[in-house]
Structures are given as C-alpha cells and as structure tokens.
N, C-alpha and C positions, 0 to 999 in steps of 0.2 A: 343367861338364865331367866330373863324376864319372860320370854316366850314359853319356856318350860313350865314356870310356875303358873302362867295363865292357863295352859292346857290342863294341868292337874286340877286347878281350881274349878274349871268349867265342868270337867267330867265328874268331879266329886259332888257337884251341886245337882246337879241334875239326877256195787251191788245190784245189778239192774234187773234181774229176773224176778226177784221177790223181795218184799220189804223185810223178810227175815234173813236174807243172805248176808253172811258175814264176810268181811274183807280180811286179807292177810296183811298184817301191819309189820313193817320193818322199821325199827327205831334206831336212830343214830344219836349217840350222846356227844354233845360238843361242849366242852368245859371252857368257859371264857375266863381267861386269867385277868390279872390286874392290868389296867390300861398302861400302855407304854408310849411315851412321847405325846406330842400335841399336834392337832390338825385344825384347819379352818377350811372354809368353802373353796379357796383357791387350790387346796391340796386335793380336793375331790374332783374338780372339773376345771378345764382350761378356759372354756368359753360358755357363756349363757346367751341363747337367743331369746329375745322378748317379742311377744306379739301383743301389743296393746289392744284390748277389746273396746269396741265402739262405745262411746259414752252418750247415751240417750236415756230418757226416763224409763222406757220399757226394757232396756238391756242391763240396767244396774242391778247388782245383787250384793248381799251382805257378806257372805262367806262361801267360797267354792268348796263343797264337801266331796264332790266326785267329778271325775272327768273321763269321758270316753271319746277317743279320736276315731272317726269313721267317715270314709268317703270324703276326705278333705274338709271335714267339719268337726267342730268341738261341741260336744254335748255336755253341759255343765249343770250339776245339781246344786241348788241353794236351799237348804232345809229350813233355815231360820229367818230368812228375809223374804225373797220372792216366793219361796215355797213351791217351786216348779223347776222344770228343766229349761234352760236357755240354750239356744242353738246359735253358733257363730260359724262363719266361714273361716278357713285357715288364715286369712289375712286380717282377721279380727272384726270384720263387719258383721253386724247383727242380722240374723235371719228371722227367727220367730221363737215362741216358747211352746212348751208341751206340758199340759196338765194345769189344773186349777184347784185350789183348796175351797171346799164348800160342801153343801149338802144336796146339790142338784145332780142330774144325770151326768155321769162321767167325772164327777168331782169327788175328791178324797178328803178325809178328815186330817190326815197328816201325810207327809212324804218322808219315808225313812231311808229308801235306797231306790236305785233304778238300774236297769240293764238294757242293752240293745241287742235284739235278736237279728243277726245279720242275714240269716236264711230267710226269715219272714219279713225283714225290714220293718220291724216294729219296736217301739219303746215300751218297756214294761216298768211301771212305777209300783213300788211296794209301799203299802200304807198300813198303819197300826189298826188292829193287832196283827193280822195275817191275811191281807187282801191285796190282790194285784189288779192294776188297771192297765189295759192295753190300748196303745195308740199307734197310728201310723206315723211315719217320719215327718209328716206335715203337722202333726198335733191333733188329728181327728180321732175322737174316741171310738173304740171298736167294741170292747166289752170289759167286764170285771168278773173276778172269781175269788171266792173264799178258799184259802189253802188248808184250813184245819184248825185244831185247837192250840197248837204250839205257837208261841210268840216268835215270829220271824222278823229278823232285823236287817239281814243282808241278802242280796240276790245277785247271781251272775248267770249268763247263758253260755251254752256251748252247742255243738252241732245237733245233739240228740234231745236237748231239753234245757232244764234249769236246775241249779243247785242253790239252796237257801241255808242260812245259818241262824242259829238261835243265840249264839254268843253266851251260852250258859244262863240266859235270862228267861228260862222256861221251867217246866215241871222238872223236879229233881228225881222223879221215879215214874215208872209206867211206860206206856207205849209212845209218849210224846217226849221222853227224856233223852233226846239225842241232839248232837251238835249240828249235824248236816242232814238235810232232807233233799232227795233227788226227785224231780218231776219230769214227765215227758212234755212234749210241745203243747199239750192241752191242759197242762198242770194237774195231771193225775199222778198221785204219789207212786213212785217206783221203788225207792230204797231209802234206808236210813243208815247213818254211819256215826261212830264215835259217841259213846254215852257221855252225858254232861257230868259236871262235877256234882258231888253229893250235897253241896250247899248252893243256895239260890244267890246268884250274882245280880246285883241291881245296877252296877255301873256299865256304861257302854265301853267297848274297847278303846284304848288310847290311840292305836294306830289308825291312820286315815282310811285305809282300805284293807280290811281283813280278808275279804273274799274276792277273787278274780280268776281269770284264766290266762294262760299263756298259749303258745301254739300247741304244746304237748301235754299240759297239765291243768287240773283245777287246783288252785292254791288257796289254802286257808291258814292264816296266822292266828294262833290262839294266844291272845294277850295274857290270859290268866293262868296259863301253864307254861308260857314261854316255849311253845312248840309250833313248828312249821309243818303242816300236813300237805302232802302232794299226792293227788289222785291222778293216775295216768289216763291220758287220752291216747288212743292208738293213732295210726297214720291217717285214718279217716275222721279224726277228731271225735271218735265214739268212746263212750265211757267204759272203762275197765274196772269192774267192781272188785276184782281180786288183787289189785295192787295198790297199796297205800304206804308211802314212804314218809316217815316223820323224823324230824330233828328236834331234839330237846336241848335247849341252850341253858347251861347252868352258870349263873353269874351271882355270886354271893354278895350280900345276904338276900335270898329270895323272899318274895311275899307269900305268906301262907294263904290257903283258901279262906280261913277264918277272918283274916284281915281284909281280904277282898270283899267278903260278905258284908262287912260293916263299913259303909262309905265314910262315916266320920272317923272311925278308927284308922282307916287308910290315910285320910287327909291329915290327921294329926301326926301320923308316924311315917309319912312318905319319905322323909330324909334318912330313915333307918335302912331303906331297902334298895335293891337294884331291880329295875323293870324296864321293859321296852316301851318307848313312846312313839316310835315310828319304825316300820319294817317294810321292806319291799324285796321280792325275790325275782331274779331273772338270770338266765344262763348259768344255772347251778350255783348261783351266788346270792347270799343274803346281804342286803345293805340295811343297816339299822342304826337308830339313835337310841341310846340307853341312858336312863336316869340312874346314876349310881351314887346313892347316898347324898343326894342333893346336888351332884355335879353331872355334867353332860359328857357322854362318851360316844364315839362312833365305832361301829363294828362292820367289817367286810369279811365274810367267811365263805369258803367253799363248803357246800353242805355234805360232800362225800368225804373230804379229807379233814375238814375242820380247820384247814390252814387259811390264814388271812392276816388281817390287821385289826387291832383293838387299841384305840388311842383316845386320850382326852380331846374334847372338841370345844372350840371357842366360837362365839358369835352366832350369826344367822345360819340356819340349816333349812333345806328345802323339804317340804312335805310331799314325797313322791306319790303321785296319784295314779299314774299309769305309765306304760312304756310301749313304744311302737317303732319298728324298723330301726332298732338300735338306739333310739333316743328315749330319755326319761322326761316326764312332764310334771310340772308343778305350777304354782301361782305366786305372784308377789303383788302387793298393793303399791300404789305410788307413795303412800306414807312410809311403807317399809323401805322402799328404795331410798327415800330421803334420810330416814333414820339410820340405815346401815350402808350409807353411800361409800364409806371407807372399805367395806367388805365387798360390796356388790359391783360398784361402778367400774373397777379396773378389769373385771372379767366379763362384763356385759358386752356382747358383740353387736350392739345396735346404738344408734344415736337417738336417744329418747330423753326428753326433758320432762320429768314427772310434774304434774300439777295436782294440787289438792282438789278432790272432787272427781278426778278421773276414775274410770272403771279399772278393774284388775287387769293384770297382764298375765298371759300364759307364758311360762318359761320352759324352754327346751334345752337339754344339755346331754352330754355324754360323760359318764362317770369314769374316772381313771381307775386302773387296776393296780 
C-alpha cells in the first residue's frame, strides 16, 4: 500500500472529414463485483526478464514516465528529472537523448508527453500548453507548431496522423471542450470526439498511459469516468470516425465529478472510494489495478463479455507502459528490487545483482490469463 499512497499524494499535489462529424458510440456496462480471493505478482506472470539500463551521467533519469519500443530501441520519457527523451538499445546500452528544456531554438518549456511517428521516423514532444516539437530519431530539431487553445496533455501517433487528449483539463464548454482531438500529419485539426465533463478537472490521470495505439485501435482510458474508449483503425491503420466502442466499469463507491474537481476534497476522502490507478488494454482484455476504499485490487476483464477476475492484490505491482509482440513492458529500480526481493527475485529470469546508484531496469513479461 506504500506505493499506492505515494501515487495518490503525488497526483493530488500537483470523425475524419469534418470537425463537426459525430461518431457512433457503443457503450458496454461492466459491473465490477466485490473482489474475490487474493493475488500477488507471481499469480500474474511466471517470469520477468530484466534489461539493466547503462549507468552513466548522461543516461540517468529520475522516473520513467513513458516507454516506446521501436526498431530494437527503447525511447524513454523522464518528465521531472532529465526532462527529455533518452534512447537505449535493447541490450540497455545508452545511445543519445532527444529534446532539451530551455528558451532557445528547438527547446521547450516543459515536456508533457511524446510519441514516435514510425512512417516519418520522427519523435514528437508535446509541451505545455499545447505545442509540439518535432525531431528526427537522432535528436535533430526539425520544427515546432502550436496546436490551438485547448490544453493538450497526451499524444499518440497512427498511420494517418495524431490524436491528443485533454484529460478534462480544458474548457468545459465551447469549441474546445472535447476530450480527444485528431490531427493529420501536418498537425492540421481534422476531428474532435467526446465532450469533456461539465466540471474543470485539475488533477492528471492516475494511470501511467491513458492514450496509446494498438495494431487495430486508438485507446483512451478515462480515469475520471472509469471508461475505456476504443476508436477503430481499419486494416490499413486508417482512422474510422464512425466507430467508437466504450466500456464503463462500475466499482462502488465511485468518485463523483464534484470530488474530482476539488483536489483537497479527493485527497481527504480517497479511502471512501473506488477508482483506477493503473489500466492497460490489449487483446480485448483490460488489466487494471484499482484502489478500493484504501485497499488494492487487480482486475482482468474481457471487454465484450465482462468475464474475468477481480481479486485483492498484495505487494509490488508493475506500471504497464506499453506492449509489443505479446510482451508487456514496465520498469523497476534497483532500490525497488532490493526492497521487494521476496516478491520479485524468485520470478526474475536474469542473474542481476542490484546496486544502489544503478540506473533503472526495463522489465518485460507475459501476463497469465
């Protein structure tokens, strides 16, 4: 529960032809019952493969906020420490960094998110309030562009363009009051989807990666409504504005919009509610960790049938940042390995002796069904 409390404390302190085109939304209601039984990490996966990242002054970072695996390399975002993208080979050796915080040419004020455009082989960094900075894969700056008035916090790319999310932290009415914005390859606005909540949300989502793509879908998990939104990509990975499948997960007692609106109210009353703190979707299945009235539970559910498992959960849990070729990816620090050695060491499939001061390790695993 220590990690759970830390996460909540941190977050508490702190349609393609026309923009008017509406999507057809299909909503599936999934009622999450009371957790049954108990689970721990060894129940979720049989083995964890670790890739220690090279430890040198220019490769160290404070916290891995996002990971993209592409062309046998790891692209890792650190928002609060290095404040850039660090690139490593799949064996953990350090390559280079992309982006720099500052006021000069090609430098940004903040780094909020990033994506990798595989077609153009470019890295796009999203900065506050709504500006993108484009670099090649070697880190050379190409150009920057303002996206508009909405406050954009997350970004991902697909074959035809980019999709961005406001996470309800934007205007509550008017032309900018949408959750998802779609852009072409030149960042010209093409479409908007899903009106935001009628109250202004000031907290970032609890889940590590609310917006990403799979081979067939654009995925957005709405932390504040407990909804998973799937926007279809056809066989050519092109956007289909007419198909939106959403799952609403009901786990009582839910957090109201008014409580989410007030950070201090949520912080003071968090143990009264149930809410998602991690969620990842792959292969028609949602894998999620849920804070349920001050305790931790794990959910694995088929989005079409609602069938799965909901159990109380003990000890360390992975923050799933991405998946590729059937594997899920997360991170662990050497300190975490030492603190949770009784949970982690017997399923780690590598001979690694952690040392204080070492860099993070990328972890790769397959989740049991």
